[in-house]
Steps between C-alpha positions, in 0.01 A plus 500: 500500500762229443678334789825669602665167436453545125749786500857390497719683749829412655423517873857513626635756744862597444710388791680830494167669569416254777813551713417722790156588365287218641388651828291193576650195324228274634212700359367350177386751241152451361392574143160625610407839637417384852423730789434226755862453606693819439788595722370849571168663572250549218286806454162489329377837383144584407373817342122537493321656206343780706798584713866571438598374847745212495474229764792267571445156642800321650496122465692315769750251366780289637852636476774252413802475726781519249766441761373151587393374158816394315691193620858536616752378241868524590798494268636183660171324444501609137851373439445162666141422406432686176302225332318406820372856537363503145308178570349642822388838365128542561428836340608637159616816673739289713664393177536865394661578837731200471607591145555860608738385774688261271540787252802604708668173393485594133818556302601864493696469175336329198685206348526410132211256542285761678538738207428216254174432687393864469597502131288191428196644677551826311523309170170316548299781659617763248480269192868523409669262255843341543667760279364785714637338816838448331514872415401603855766271649761638262399857588532434875838334455624797294401728790704279733208376712637219713362144504292551184434200270661536160208361297168316511694175484688596816169582673370158402805328649463695824135402535540137395854363488573272202151567369393236246157567354460144371474372857174689550295375207445207265410559136245272332384486139128413487299385200200725435288207379554209740684674785804272493804664663873461449815666633654511152388736229298306243390595149204261498329317784604136535147401603280672241747655252360848567745779415373762747671503841501736799783576740427473871736612777419312822620690809574356843216601731678355803808717440285813472315417822836454673606840373174647631539344844856635513355852502482603864142535626321306224430186702366702794275692261370176350415358842333822616294540182398133508345542845331822387351334188396198700287720725380741231390235248396226743175429311668437161668192359829690513458553874422130539820411310708727726360326809564156349857534371815480711621787719792570268293483181380768262286530185552640150308614190630439147458728198609492137452759231683644201695824513659699219876557482717762324493259205150536357523152345562330833304480825567333834256270679626476860342259752487702822432387858413740782472423871156567646648554845689811399323837550323628188739792437811280529365199313549644152854633543772337288699380800198307633371321190603155374557438129424132432582515130497712184386434142663743250284484189384693198149352518257376759601162648266205442321293763752219453793733564346657812406160646853370449634811676254448786607135526859611551392764753276246675800278574648786703170599665430147624842492666424831669170358627685207659733747670854616433776613732582870488732730690299772679699818551259634765571203728848398380366145469412242238140378502265291288248733330203407279355708215159425345378644172124538546373714210562659160417861418519591129298654221257279306727390209779406742253326733392274212865410433570436868190283558547327163152575373371670185508879474239715674306574178466132404240243600544412870752783518422607858785372722274482806181330376353280225295775336532425127374837382327535166572656162339833422461594132466873453529781251680830515418809289242503219485499123816443303714538815319223687729257676395164642677361805484205736607518863463281807275631775418369846127531581398526863408144599585227747838335467715234663829598661828338408610294800818307562327160493295565187786657303747229603256239372462684168876539458554131578244401234669736255840344570361149452337605174825654371702192596251275324520705179880509508527126565263412216665727244818684606525699175134593480567862581719547194254342253177652630326740264409854603128408510563198719715710733219753540247225569731336755559831682126574517425154637784540748357827638151355537625189676757669722338839576786707362782315678804442282699299753624491856617810685811402701432761769180316605718216630613733778333460839291819509476586129168397343326532166256789477524662841880553499482696174399840635287761323708814541366852534703661218387296198166371630358805679662833418636445148240231437137534611521868603675596178229323302226676697656842439539427130128424474408815693733751331593369156346691210417167335218452752389864534148422375440226759268578790776432754769716335661788693693628201323839515595538868877466456568873539283524812663195659848629413423823687398302807808279475725807484385586854604161639817499707679166514759397764865555417552123521287456186724348235338672201205741493233455234490730197195644326234249394566616145829305519351191659615281211861571605450437873749282686389243755595726792287781353197272489565407862527866605181592314317200646575588863509881487289602202206260505282746697542762223366247249213407733390864528444518123301176476125544465431132436439338842569151368836613365576685823430189710718297265801726557431522875495122530832474314682769703360370830611143427855599405534737798395216731745269325777760546454543875784439744354155563196303392236326709259224407223762485694732270594210270134402473407862429763520223359181348142632497595846370714370214238243406252787478745707295572224245132404462380857450800590285367243254144635531609861434778464241407169338669165443745655253702659782514202741875453471723270704591794728135554594463127566818493713341740750290202615821340630632795704340379823671160456840672492412697813403179677817326387771755574421859608365841385583626153793716617685193632553359151499691173680508169551873561799391709620240249478746210730729699734211582534407133577861415764527775661172401526585133630849583819333626568381142692743278686295240376383163551124541464228766230690688412207727860455613534873566188496715616199704845654552369840611242347733757284680754780536237748614383269778865438599533877535187519717640229731815702559301823532299348788816379677542657843859600417412688181609868525222736605589764240449252215203338673318835501593561136371157397176541696429822312545306176286209618223719641222490237336804658742787544286674764748412776751738345272798568363381837809478720378655827371226732275656766221347708491178290471706178737588219473871424625708204622856525252734675294759312395853579192555717393765250410229248202417720203723575614728786180702530298504822297194397778347291650153533835624630331707771274212607778248540733751670238576769556158657873544550682749720816506287541582134442208266701373206289424193550224244329404178551124535644214704561125482395258773523121468586545129174692440523847346259765633459852358293806579227646282719807443763311303248278313260779401442504125710188440398161361682319780399536863587328829298721734182291537533250786296276727555519876331414826514574872428283802138444394630294203268680261678549168495858378625667186669834461737733315840594641495879515837546672799307639678661794782429746530658843823594677458182706535305171141376498355469149127553443256494209229763485208316337172630366243224532286400200136435584188367330270737310200316641483220758581161344565662161875454480499141374415366156230238554319285246284187491548179307246220529353661814842508666652836586866570429727792583788627288808478727770768534298767315294764686302819430627759750524877535732733685408633843622737770593216732872477566718245677858523618677166526823309458559351152532146636 
């Protein structure tokens, strides 16, 4: 199953829910179900098959002394040394306690600016346009609501006094042919007389970073996450970079891709930067991203245009590498901070534009190696309907990787060659015939391995050709290689092939209908009959949760091993962290998959996506597991950014304006003086998962919903309700679900017959042996102790629970997937 990090949640606890509810502020909540360090006793229940007698085993544990845990913080100390305390906080829970105390210093009555902040957050989160906000403001003023802004313009002035949009961007006009740029609008390029130009809005990255660091708590989060990543990914190049850079230095990833606007004839190409040292759920939120620039265009920008844009962005990035002075709200100080852009994560067409190489389906089109590929001439249909086609395929063979030294040498030779041509005959380009142009381009590709020029980003300290251009999971794996595999297996076009599963679609659909996916799954897969309309998230869900259903219907052992090798490799690559051994295993498994994919399906289907699987292990070695970087996040960012645009013209300017004002609103929202009533309202708007609204009761480190009737459970003599009640003297309160450490858990009663289920968990006791089970009941005693009543899942036969297979005399095991059955073994334990 996919890493929890791939699901985007907002892991923020409302301060209003924290006040007075943290019984032990020093205790750190864990995401895992861990019975080794629970605050109360654990009971392990066993029911034998030949006896109905229940035996309870009490496991001794250490009780925490709540009275001595939290540090003493007085009001005088808060008033005199506020910033000092923030710097000395050792535990995240101390920060929660500190913020809870300072909540008493918040304004009781909202000001005009406070209401403007809430209105701006409402506008962005609820996709309102300026006219809607004007009407709402007018309505509130008619009702006589005090301190209400009169219009969107008034809100803008409250958030950013004397706001002048021109101060936050520079507009360039770039020639599509030669890449020459100018501030003034030009009809034809002065250098090459080309009439096609692109607009480019260059945004100030430094100003956006200053805005971000003005948000209270961001700098502390960056420092904390940097240390965490340094330890978690110590064996990767990314971990090495974190150890090498300065203490106050952080890293970024850049992305660029086109997104549609309300005007179907115009799209936006934003250049987006995200900070790697922000937690995964927070990294993709609008307030935390950096927009380096935007190209509004009706057609795809050329290599020359993109490289000119990157040159302009590079000038800012190199200054950030050298270090810039920023004001840090967390510390109330100004410090020199460094930011390093280390990688690019895009789809294949955008990667070619960013690296300044030919497209992925051209000769030497792979952005990570010098595999030239070869042309495949084929035929489709027969008789009068026969169609001939030519495509580029990538046979399984040895190849040479693109390295910084080799590519820099090629680019330098290319630049010298271009300068020599231009010096000998400056107007040659205009007088060259079409045939000569084609011949020159072909010679250029052969001599320069697909490079079209220099990539400005590679002049940065840690950004290199090849390795810094990451192969993402969305376009390469799920909507790439896996989509192609499914098309071959289930498309009617190949129903007569020996490897086709077209006749098994109905059977597999029945098995898939029994699969319960976690509620955090973004989109559940539909029937295989609609596979042509699948989205990328559906392919991901089917890959991780439905692959066993496909395996059960495979009679061809070679095909079964092929799928097992693919799923095993990607599961290993999606783990919480990667080791040298797991990276080597991923390399071997994907090499096997690509080689045998060609043997089974033929050279015709060896596309660039299949070839790119051979580079997945290089990305793992360079940065981190697949969940750490992905265009899934960037696709969502593009959608959120463009959703702030509502007008019919000047889309880029609208986006820049809304982004700046929205972050200004977030800065004020995080201010310690912001009224609690509006703070709570804004947090409900900002919370991407609305579960906190229904889970308000904080008991025993858990958030509980409203209780349910005991009669909903089996109350017979051998029923679940009777079993769990027998271990308590007082009557119990029953629940269907709870939330602990942002993880939602549900019982089998509420998930029965549904496609979504959160009742299957892993847990362990003091023996550290991981077990699996189903949550049969959730109860709370009168002493406010919360317990899960778990039915353990066991193996059908010894050592039969794991999927094992052999490749080249090496045995592999499919991780995170097990064959288990229900038992009569029950455990009672705390959800932690």
